[in-house]
N, C-alpha and C positions, 0 to 999 in steps of 0.2 A: 436634334442629333443627326437626322438623316442629311440635313443641309451641311452640317459640319463634316460628316463622313464624305459626302459628295465633293465638298470643296477640297478636303485633304487629298482624296483620291485623284481629283483633277489636277491638283498641283504636282502630285507625285508623277502622274502620267506625263505632264508637261515637262517636268525635269528630265524624266527618262528619254522623252522624245528629243529634247535639246541635246542630251548627252550622246544619243545615237547619231544625231545629225552631225555633231562635232567629230565623232569617230569616222563617219562616212566621208566627211570632208577631207580627212587626212589619210584615208585608207590606201590611196595610191601613191602617197608621198614616200620617196626613198631618200635616205641620207647618204650623200656622197662625201668622200674623204679625200682631201688634197694635201699631200705632204708639202711643207714649205722649207724652212731652214732649221737646222738643229732639232730642237724638241717641238717645234711649232707645226701645227696642222690647222686646216680650215675644214669645217663641216658645213654642208649646205643641205637644206631640206625645204621647210616652209616657215616663213618668218625670218627673224634676224639671223645672220650668219654667226656660226659658233667658232670661236678660237679655242685651241687646245694646246696645252703643254703636256707632253707624255714622255716619260723616261724612268730612270731608276727610282726616283722619289715618288712616282705615281702619276696621277692625272689631275690636271686642273683644267676647268673649262670656263670660257667667257661667254655668257648668255646661254639660254637653253630652250628657246623657241616655245611652241605651244604645248600645253599639258598632254594632249593625246599622243604626241610624238615622243614622249619620254622613253618608252621601251625601245623604240627604234634608235634613238640617240644613244641609249645605253649599249645596245648591241653594236653600234658602229664604234663606240669607244672601246668595247671589248676586242674588236678586231685590231685596234691599234696597240693597246696595252692591257687595260683593265676597265671593266664597266663600272668601277667604284671610284669616282673622282673624289679626291680629298677636299677640293675647294671649287666653289662656283663664284665667279665675279659677275655681277650685273652691271652693264653699262648704263642702264636707266630703268625705269619702272614699267614700261609698256609690256603687255601680256605676251607679245610675240618674242620677247627676250627673257621673260621671267616665268613663263607658264609652267615649266617643269621644275621649278625651285623645290616645291614640296616633295616631289618624287625623289629628287636626288638628296634632299636633306633627310627625309623619313626612311626611305628604303636603302639608301646608299651611304648615309652618314656624312654627307658633304657639309662643310661649313660655308655659309654664304656671306660674301663681302659686297658692299655697295656704298655709294655716297649716302649720307644720312637722310637726304631728301627722298631717296628711293624707299627707304624703310617707312618714312612718314607717309608717303603716298599709298604704299601697299597696305599699311596698317589702317588707313582711313577708308579702305574699301572693304565693306562687309562680306563681299563674295570671295575674298582672298583667305585661303587657309593660313593659319598662324605659322605653320611649318614653312611657308614660302617666304617669310620675312628674313631679311639679312640679319645675321647675328653679330657681325663685325661691321661697323660703319666708320666713316672718316669724313673730314671736312675738305681737306686739300688733296690728300693722296697717301699712298703707302708703297712700300717695296716688299716684294715677296721673292725670297731666294729659294729656287725650286728647279730641279733637273739641270743643275749646272748653268742656270740662267737667272738673270735679274729681271723680274717683271715689275716695271714701274707703272703704277696705277695713279692717274692724276685727274682731278676734276677741272672741267672748263665750264664756267658759269653762263647760264641763260642763253644756251644755244638751241639745241633740239628740245630740251626741257630744262628744269632747274637742278637736275641731278645727274648730268652727264659725266661719265668717266671714260677715259680711253686707256688702253693697256699697251705698253711698249715692251717688246721682247728685245732687250739690249744686245745680247750676243747674236741672236738670229737676225736682227734688223727687220723685225716684223711689227707692224702697228695694227691693232684692232681699234677702229674709230667709233664703234657703236654707230648710232644713227646721225653722227656728224658727217657721214658720207653715204649718199645713195648713189652708187656708181651707175652712170648712164640713165639717170632718171631724176625728175624734180624731187627735191627733198620734202619731207613732212616736218614742219616746224610747229610744235605743239604750243600755240600761243596761250592756251588755257592752263598750261602747266609750267609757266615760266620761260618758255622758249621765246626768242626774239630773232628777227632777221639780222639785226646788227650784231647780236651776240653770236649768232651762227657763223656769220662771215668772219668775225674776229677769231673764233675757235678754229676755223679751217686755216686761216692765215697763220695762227700759232703753230698748228700741227705741221703745216708745210715748211715752216722754219726749222723743224726738228728732224726732218727726214732727208734722204738723198735719192739719187736716181736708182739705187739698188734696193731700196726699201720695198718690201712686199706688204701691201695694205689689204687687210680684211675689212671691207666696208660693212656697214650695218645691213645693207641690201645690195644685191648686184654681184657681178663676178669679181674675182680677185683683181686687184688694181696695183698701179704704181704711181709715182709722183706726178708724172705727166697727166694721168687720168684725173688725179685729184686737182691739179691746176686747171684742167679743162672744166671740171665741175664748178670750181670757184669762179672762173671766168663767166660761165653761164649764169650763175646767180647774180653776179655784179651787173652783167649786161641787161638781164631781164628786170632787175631792180631799177636800173636807170630808165629803161623803157616805160615801166609803170609810173615812175615819178614824173616823167615827161607828159604822159597822158593825163595824170592828175593835175599837173600845173596848167595844162591846156584847158582844164575845165571838164574833162570827161568824168562821168560817174563810174563807179566800179562796174556797173552793168554795161555801160558803153565800152569800157576798156575790154571787158570779156568778149563783147560782140565784135570788137575790132580785131582782137586776137594778137598774139605775139608774132613777131617776124617768123617767116617760114622755117628758118634754120633751127628753131627751137622745138618744132613739132615732134622730133624724135625723142625728146625727153619726157613726153607725156606717157603716163601709165595708168593702170586701173585704179590705184589708190589716190595718187596725186595727179589729177588731170591738169591740163593747161588752165582750165577755169579755176580750179582750186588754188593753183600756184599764183595766178594773177590776184586772186582775192587775198591770199596770204601777204603778198607784197604790197598790195594797196592798203 
C-alpha cells in the first residue's frame, strides 16, 4: 500500500511539475493582432498562426496554438469582437495548432471542424481530451458563409500531413495555409503522419495557382506573407531537393550530405525546430 501511495503521489507530482513547466514556458508569450482585409485578422503568439473572421455573425478562428495560451487567445479575440468563437477550424492535428480546442469547445461552446484524418489522429492519442476532437469532419472540403464572407476550406493530400486543410477568405483575398507554408524557414514535413516532399510541393503549387499578387497569406509559421514570399519558399524547396538528389546520386550517404551542407544561400532558412541537418535528412 505504501508503494502504491508513493507511486501515485510521485505521478501526481510529476504531472503537476510538467503542467507548471508548460505554464512557465508560455508565461511571457503575448498575442498580437493584425487586421487584414474585411473580416479577416491574424493572431500570433507561440505555435501556429491563427486566422480569424470577426463580424456581425460572431467569431471564427483557424487553429488555436498551445493549450496554456487559450486564455490569452480568448482575451485577444475579445478585443476584436467577442471571446466566444462560434467555430474553430483545424488545419491539421499538431498540438501547436489544436492545443486549445478543448478550451474553446468546453468553455466557449465552439464547434470544431477539420479533415477526418485530424479527428482520427487526435482520437488515437490517449493524452487528448475528448472535447478537443473535431465534431464536424470532411473529406474534400466545405464552405462556410459567415460575416458576409465565403470561407472555402479544402483538403490537400499528403503534404505536411495526411489531414491538411487550407482556408480561403474569398471576399477578403486572404489565405490561411496551415503548415503548408513556413515563411522564411525550412518546413516541417511530417513523414510519419502521411506527409511527403512531393505532396508538399504539389500542394504549394496548387495554392500558388489560386492566388494573386494582392493576396495576404497567413502562413502556418512566420510573418504575414504575399505570393512572392510563397514563390520564394517553393523555389528554396525545389532547389534544395535537387541538391540533395545530386549528392545522393553521387554516392554520398545522408551523413556525408549533412557534413557537406547546403549551399551558403540557404543558411538563412535554418531555425530551431527544422535545422539544415533535419531538412537535408527529410529530403534525403
